[in-house]
N, C-alpha and C positions, 0 to 999 in steps of 0.2 A: 660368272656375273656374279657376287654374293650379295642375295638377296633375302633381308627379314619380311615376312609372310604375321600382321598381326589378324589375330582367327582364325589362324594356322589348321586350328581342332576340332574347326568348324567341320560344317556338309561339305559348301564350296570349297573353303579353304584345304582342307585336309586334301582336297584333288588336284586343286591347285599348286600341294608342295607336292602333290607326287609326282605331276608332271613339269615340273622345274625341274625337278633332281634328274628323271626319265633326260631330260632336257642339257643337261651337266653342269646347271648350276647350283652353287651353295650354298642348301637356306638352313635358314634359323627361322620358328614357328614362337613368334610370344602370343601369348592366350591366355587370360584368366581363368577357364576352364569351367564358366559361368553358367555355357550354355556348347560349350563340345565338349568333346570327349578325348585324354591323354593316347588313349589305345588309336585314336584315328589318326594323329600323328604318326605321318613316313620313319619309320628306325633311321634311315639314314640321313634326317634331318637334324638340327640342335634344336630342346623343345625351353626354351625358358618361358616357365612359373612368374607372368607379372599382368598390370592392370594398368592398362589407357590413364587413368585418371594418378597413378602418381608417374607423374612426367620425370623423377628420377630415378627410376626405374623401366624406363623405357629408352631416356637418352644413354644410359649404361648398353641397355643392348645392342641398342645401333651402336654405339662405339664398339663397345666387343665382339659383335660381328665382323668391321668393314664394313659394315652392307655402302653396296654401291647402288643400289631398289629398291624403294619399298611400296607390297602390297597393300593394301588396307581392308581386308575384310570387318574387323569387331563392329557388330554393331546391333541392335536390338532391332528386329523388324520383322514385329509381330501389328500389324494394322490395327486390332481390334484394339489393343491391347494398347497401342500410339496413343489409342481415343479418353481412351482412361485414365492414362497416367503418361500424359506429355511432356512433362518433366524428368520422370524415364530417360525420353527418346532427349530428346535436348542437348540432359549430361550428358549424352555416351555417346552420343552418334556425331553431338558438334561440340563441347567442349574437350571433352578422352579425344576426341577427335583434333583439336589444336594444338592439344599438348606430344602427339604425336607426329604430327604436323613441323611445329616444331625443334622436335628432340633432331628428324631429317634433315630440316637447312641448317643447326648448330653442327652437326656433323657431317655438312659439304655435300648431300646425299645429292644426287643432278636427277632423279627418276620416281617420281611418285604413282602407279595407279590403284584407284577409289574402286571400288565394289557402290556401286549407283544405282540406280533400281529405276524403269517405269514411268514410278507411282510420284515421280517427280514431276509427270505433264497432268496427273489428273483424269478428267473425265476425256480425250482428245476429240476434235475440231472434225480429222477424218483418221480413217486406218487405211493400210498400211504407215503405223507412228515416223515421222523422217525424224532428225534430231532440231531443225527448224522450228516443233510446233510451240504454242507459249507453254510454260510451265506453269500448271496450275493448283498444284495438288491438294486435296480432300482431305488429307487425314497429316497427322507429326509426325507418322514416319517422315511420310515424302517430301514433310517439308523440310524433316532436317537433313535430309542426303538433299534437297536445294539450295539450300545453307549449306553446306561445305561443300560440292559443286564451286561456290561465289565463293568460299575464301581461296578457295585450290584457285581460282583465276585472280585474284588478288596476290597472290605469292607467284604465281610466275610472270606477273606482270614485276612484283616488287623485288623477289627475291630469284627471278630468273630460273624456279624451277620449277622441268619440264615437269608436264602430268597427263595420264590418259584418264576419265572416268568411262566407266563404260554404263551405262543404264541397262541391265538385265530384265529380261522377259521372268517367264516363270522357269530358272532353273529346276532339272527335273534327272533321273537315271544316276547311271550308277558306274562304278568300275569292277573289274574283278576282284579288290583289296579293301575301295573302301565307298559307302555309301550312307543316305541321307538316314539318321537318330538322329531327332528333335526329340527333349523333353518336353515342349509344348509339339504337340503334331498338328500342322493349318494345314502344310498342302498336299493336295489334293489326291494324287496317286500313292504316296503312302496311304492315305486315309483310306486311299478304294481298296487298297492289296492287303489288308488288315484283315478284309470279310473272307477271300480265299484261303486266306493262313491259317482260322482260327482264331485268330485277338481281336475282333471286335463283330456284332450282329449284323450290322451292316454299317453305310456311308451316310452321309447327311447331304442331301441337294439344297443349297440356302437357292432361293430366290427361282420361280419359277417364270415369272412374268417379266423376264428382260426381254428389251426388244430386240432380240435377237429371233434364228429362224426357229431354236424349236422352246424358249420364255429359259435358257439358261445361260451361264457367263461365258464367253468366248475367251479362249486365252491361247499365247502360244506357247510353245514348250521348248526348251533347247535343251542338249545331253549337261552334260556340267566337265565330261571332257574339253567337249567346244569350247566352253564360259573355257578353259583353265589357257586352251592354246591361243583365245583371243589375250589373255593375261602377259602369256608368251611373246606373242609376237610386241606387246605392250612397249616389253622391255626398248627393242629396237632402238637406240639412239637417234631421233629428231622427228619421231611420232609426239603427236600432240594434238589433247582437245577430246571432245566428247561421239562417243559409240555408242548407241544400238547395240543389243545384242537378242538376237533371236533368228526366228529362224521362217517367219514373214509366213508363218501359214497358222490358220486360227482355227481351235477345236472349241465344243463345245463340255461342258465339263460331263452331260448325260453321251457326245462320245469319247472321251473318257475313258467314265468306267466301261462302256459297249468294250476297248477299247484293251482295257484289261480284262473283261470279260473272257472275250477271246485269251491274251495271253493266259489266261489264266487256268483254262478250260473250264470257266463254272459261274455260274449262277450268278450275281451281288446283289443281295437286295441293298432301297434306299427310301430313305425318308423323306418328305417335302418340305421342308424346315424356312422361313421368313429369311429375306436378303437378308445379311451382311453389313450392317451402316458403313461405308467408305468404298467398296466397290465397284468398277463402274461394269460396263454393262458388254467391250468389249476395249480387248487389248491385242493390238498388234503388233510388233515390228515389221519397218524398213529397215535393214542393214547393210544397205547395199553399200554405205560409207566405209566397214572396218570390212567387207570386202577387197575394195580396191583403195582404198587407203594403208589398211593392214593386211593384205593379201592373204583373210580368215576364208579356209573355207570349212561349213560341221563338216562331219564326217560321222554326226546320225540324227539326217535332219528330220528323219518319218517318226511317227508317233510310235508307230511298232516298235520300231529301232528301242525308244524310250524308254517302254514301258519292258520291252524285254531284260531291257539290262538293268534296270531298279527288280524283278520280281524276281531276278537271279539271285541279283546279292539279297534279299529281303526273305525269300526260303533255305539262303547259308545263313542268315544273322535271323535270325526268328524273333530274336529280342535288342537286335541290333551289338553295339558295344556290347554292350553286358555280357555278350556270348565268347567272350576272348579272354 
């Protein structure tokens, strides 16, 4: 298939591009490099630097690529920032996303795969979380993703566009070639691993008074390569709808830090800080729908495996893509 990947220079996008090409697909990456890195784009992909806010640019890129499918990763994704600057999130995640969607429909694209988030649920009524739970986001980031999910449903009804929207839990880990390097790093595992790498003196624990066994937030971590495989399966004609992607196991912040200590072989200093606004106590996926309907099977289900791959990549690239 000819596939165009928006945000293919970012963390999850770069690994998905790698796996798509390994699976035999032809890939065009469209990215403005505001968050991603040119060196994170697989050399076998065709790269177009452009912004989704420019509908002419994305329309041309889709037409020139002969795309049969779109995989849409490009988005702002910092919960805290969205609480301070909601306009940035609605403009990019919704309005610019609409440009991509309209360009895809105009070009006759039949399949659209969307990178959504478990943040669309807000604090869940129960865990593990199934796809039929009420969606009550508590930050503009989650709201912007939910808005785009609703747009996709209408485009499916009106234009016949087949879509799959994946509600991610916590992406983590790395492949041999591509890993996590955000310009503003908010994810737990890379921030914890900065300490044994000598890049930080300590790691912060935000909130120790949650209603969880050790008082810290519980999250479901999923390997980035397993996310990528789900996107490849979603390209199959006839696959449609909303799917959670997670391993179904929850780990607290303290448990993740302990695993990072075990993998790195050193003690990691921590500092306890107040809660961050918008952080639910526990988010754990029920991903049986993806397993049953897509035939998805995570290859890295254990936290130890995920941290090991992240540790290997960060040790090889202590400054991320600046090392290349």
